N, C-alpha and C positions, 0 to 999 in steps of 0.2 A: 418309729425308728426300726422296730423289729419287722414290721410289714415291709419296709423298704429293703432291709437286708434279705428277707425271704424272696422278694421280687427279683433282686439282683441274682440270687442263687438260681432261681428258676430260669432267668434269662440266660445265664451262663450255661446251664444244662441244656437249654434248647439249641444252643449252637452246635452241639454234638449230633443233632438230629438232621443237620443239613445234608449230610451225605454218609453213605456207608461203604466201606471198602473191606475186601477180604485179603487174605495172605497171597493168593494167586495174583491179584492185581499188582501188589508191590513187587513180587518176584519177577513177573513178566516185564514190569517197568524197569527194574534194575538191569535185566538182561538187555532190554532194548536200548538203554542209555549207557551201557558200559563201554568206556573207551577201549578197554582191553579186548573185549569181544569184537568190537568194530575194527581194531587194529589187526587182530589175527585173521579176521575175515578178509580184509584188504590184502594182507600178506599172502594168504592162500590164493587169492585171485592173481596177485603179482607173480606167484610161482608158475601159474599157467602161461603167462607171457614169457617168463624165463625159459620154460621148456620149448616154446616156439623159437626163442632166440638161439638156443643151443642147437636145435634142428637146423637152423639156417647156417650156424657156424660150422657144423660138422659135415653137412651134406650139400649145401647150396654153393654155387660158384660165387666167388668174390670178384667183382669188377671194379677197377679203379683207373684213374687217369693220372699220369705223371707228366710234368713239363719242366724242363730245365733249360736255362740259358746261362752259359758261363763265358765270360769275356776274358781272354788270356792274351793280351797283346805282348809283342816283343820288340826289342831294338836290334835290327839285323846289322851285323858288323862285317859281313862277307865282302870280299874284294876291297878291303880298307875303306869301305863306305859305311856311313851311319844312316840307317833308314828305319823309321817307325812303321811297323806293320801291325794293323789291328787284327788281321786274321791271316797268319803266315802259312804259306804252302810248305815251308821247311827252310832251315838254315843250318850252317855248320858252326858259325861263330855268332853268338847272339847273347843279349841280356834279357832275362825274364824266366818264367817257369820252364822247367824241362819239358820238352814235347812229350816225353814218356809219362809225365805226371799230369799234364794239362791237356794234351791232345790238341793244343792250339785253340781250344774252345770247345764248347758243346752246345748242340741244339737238339733238344728232345721234345717230342709231343707224342706220348704213347698211350694206347688203350691196353690195359693189362687184365688178364683173366687168370684166376687160380681156382681150380676145381679139386677139392679134397676127394680122395678115393679110399674105398674100403674102410669107412668110418662108422659102419653100422654098430659095431660093438662098442666103440667109444661113445657114440650117441646114447646107447642104452645105459652105460655106466654113469654118464653125466646126468641123464634125466632121472635115473634111479635116485640120486641124491636130492634132486628137486622134488621128486614125489615124496620122499621121506620127510623133507622139510615141510611140505604141504600137509602131510599127515600130522606132523608135530603141531602145526598151526591149528588144525581141526581139533586135535586132542586138547590143546590149550583152551580152545573155546568151551569144550566140555568141562574141563577142570574149573575154569573161571565161572561158568554157569553154576556148577555144583557149589563152589565157594560162596557165590552170591546167594544161593538158596539157603545156605547155612547162616550167613551173616544177617540177611534180611529177616529170616525166621527168628533168630535170636532177638533182634531189635523189635520185631512184632510182638514177641512174648513179653518183653519188658513193657511195651505200650499197653498190652492187655492187662498186665498187672496194675499199671497206673490207673487204667480205666476201672478195674474192680475196686481199687482203693477209693476212687472217687464215688463209685456207686455205694460202697459201704458207708462212707462219710455222709453221703446224701440221705441214706436211709436213717442214719442216726439223727440228722437234722429234722427229718420228718417226725420221728418218734418224740424228740424233745419239744418240737413246736406244738405237737398235739398235747403233750403232758403239761406244757406251760399254760395252755388255755384251761386245762382242767384244774391245775393247781391254783391258777388265778381266781377261779370261782370258789375253790375251797378255802382260799385265804380270806375272801370276802365273807365266807360263811364261818370264819374263825376255826376251821378244822385244821388248817396248816398256817404256819407263820410266814410273815413277809420274807424272812431270811431263806425259807425254803424256795420261794419263787426266785429270789436273787441267785441262789445256788444253781438253779436250773438255767437262768439267764447266762451265768458265767460259763457253764458247761456247753450251752448252745454256741456261744461265741468261740469257745475252744474248738469245737467240731467244725464251725464255720471257717476258722483259720486253717484247720487241717484240710478241709475240703478245698479251700483256695490254694493251698500248697500243692496238693495232689493234682489240681487242675493245671497249675504252672508246670509241674513236673511232666505231666502227660503231654502238654503242648511242646515242651522242650524235646522230649523223646520222640514225639511224632515228627518234629522238624528234622531231627537227626535221621530218622528213617527216610524222610523225603530227600534229604541230601544224599544218603546212601543209594537211593533208587534213581536219583536224577530227576525228581518230580518237582516242578515249579509250582508249589502250592503251599500257602501258609494258613489255610483255613482249618477250623476244627472239623474233624470227622469222627464218626464212631467206627470202631473196628469190630468185625464179626468175631465171635468166640473161636477159639482154636482148640482142637483136640487131636494131637498127633498120635500116630501109632508106629510101632517098631516095624521097619521095613524088612522084608525077607532078603536073605543073602542071594545074590545073583551068581554065586559060584566063585569063579576067579575074580579077584579084586580088579576093578577098573583102574585103580591107581597103578597097577603093574604095567599098564599100557605105556605110561611115560618111560619106564625103564626099558621096555622093549624098543621103543622108538629111539631112545638115546643110544642104545646099542647099534641099531640099524644105521643111525646117522654117523657113528664112529666108523663103521665098516665102509659106508658109502664115501666118507671123506678119505679113507685110506685108498679106496679104489680110484678116486679122482686123482690122488697124488701119483698113483702108479700109471696113469695114462701116458705120462711122459716117457715111460719105458717101452711103449708100443711103437713100432715103426710107423712113420707118417709118410705117405706117398701122395703127392699132388701133381695134377696135370696143369702145366703153366704155359702161358702164351701171351704174346703182345703184338701189336701192329701200330704203325705210325711212322713218325720221323725220328731218325737217330743219326745225326751227322756231327762231324767235328770241323768241317771246312765249309764256310758259308757259300762259296761259288758252286759247290756240288750238292747243295740242299735238294734241288729238284730230283736228283737221282738217288736220294737216300731214304725213300719211303719203302718200307718192307714189312715182313712178318717173320716171327719165329715161334717155335713151340717145343715143348719137351716135358720131362718129368723131373721132379725134385724128390729126394729120399733123405729122411732124417731118422737116425736111430741112436739112442743114448747108450754108450758103452760103459763108461765108468764115471761115478760121481762121488766117490768116497763112501760107498755102501749106505747111501741115504735111504735106499729102499728098505733095507733090513732094519735100519734104525727107526724108520717111521712105522714099520710093522710091529716092532717091539713096543713102541710108544702106544700104539693102538691096543695091543694086548693088555698093557698095564691099565689103560683107561677102561677097557671092558671089564676087567676084574673089579675096578672101583665101582662101576655101575651095578655089577652083580652083588657086591657087598652091600651097597645102599638098598638094593631090592630085598635081600635077605633080612637086613636089619629092620627095614620098615615092616615086613611081614610079621616078624617076631613081635615088635612093639605093638603093632595094630591088633594082633590077636589078643595080647594081654590087655590092651586098652579096652577092647570091646567087652571082654569078660568082666573087667572092673566096673564098667558102666552098667552092665546088666545086673551085677550083684547089688549095686547101689540102688538101682531102680526097684528091686524087689521089696525094699522097705517102704516105698512111697505109697503103695496102694493101701496098706494098713494105716499109715499116718494120715492120709487124706480121709479115709473112712472115719477115723476117730475125730478128726477136726470137723468134719461135716456134722457128725453126731453132736459134738459140743455146741456148734452153732444152733442146731435144732433145739437142744436143751435150753440154751439161752433164750430162744424165741418163746419156748413154752413158759419159762420162768417169768419173762417180761409180761406175758399175757396174764399170768397169775398175779403179778405185782400190780398190774393195771387195776384189777378188781380191788386189791387191798388199798390202793391209793384212793379210790373213790369213797371208801368208808373210813379213810384216815388211819388205817392200821399199819402203814409202812413208813419207815423213816426215809426221807428224801436222800439223806446221805448214803444209805444202803442202796437205794435205787440208782444213784449216780455211780456208785462203785461198781455195780453190776454192768451198767452201760459201758464204763471204761474197760472192764474185763472183756466184755463182748467185743468191743472195738479192737482190743488187742488180739483176740481170737480170730476176728475177721482178717486182720492184717497178716497173722501167721498163716491162715488158710490160703490167702492169695500168694504168699511167698512159697509155701509148700507146692502148690499147683504149678507155679512158675518154675520152680526148680525141677519138677518132674518133666515138664514140657521141654525145658532146656536140655536135660539129660537125654531124652528121646531124640531131640534134634541132633545132639552131638553123636549119639550112637548111629543114627541114620547117615550122618556125614561120613563117618569112618567105615560104615558097613556098605561100601559102594563098589 
């Protein structure tokens, strides 16, 4: 039975040797499969088409075709006679729409051309906002990528901790398996009692249960990381060790770019609103048929051309109201920026202060594990000559297992703090 359990343990362990992945693999996969990054990339491309559309709107001629046919019959009552006229040339006494309103009918088939003039500045204002929105999309890609780096690294650190716990439990199983073989022979030689061997069997099963639990936890956390990264994989893999370092400050925080672009977008929106207060001049013209009396249609083909001018004079001071609104929103963005800078400065100092304690804690924890290894080597010799209580030996193993767990937790906490600092020191 013990051999079967050991075989199962080895088999489970071997599954982790099927593939090895590192942190960069998961981060690149998360960025590649991110819907937010994909959406912002497409939005940025769409803005390029929007810029082309605006250029056509403000500078290119607009050509259209209009066609109208209006049937306006009357009942002519002139000369005390009643006569239905589908297309009357005129009457003094009649029933039907007034000629001044209906023109007796309408026959139109026109080709219309409208050419905007002097719109270079308007086009610049309109495309400025499109360019700002495109920059916002590009910045959102950077922010999303940075967020993913943080989230994926956090999850990777958790998985590495699980992996270490599995490794520690596996090493304890190996130690106990070896000692059981030794104690079994010593029991047969009457140096130890059968109860001592039973105690080791119990502890072996406890650590086997622990190992199985850590294995399940590792698989769960690994699947969570695959979900986060959009990776369609459910197999066991081993993760390469991680050793993060504190990133150097790049000077001005890249987080401030968001506030800068938000301000530019507000100003651009204000400028778009104010376009309606600029004069608009269009060159207009049409050609084709324009008649109101059917018999004269052959003679009513012609052409006309001219200019249209539009200028907004009064609208209840909406221009000033919109400017005041923009100024208030700009103050809000500035306040957010200042508040973030203050909080982030304190946040980074807090993390650095906390990190200072970890180097010494890890050094002590590593030394403690080394001392336990030394002690176990000494105990191994004492067991061979029957000078050590198995109860004491098991107690030391338990204490060592606790120290291994604490060591993994301390290292994980340090890596998580470094990752957090690098996230905010951007």
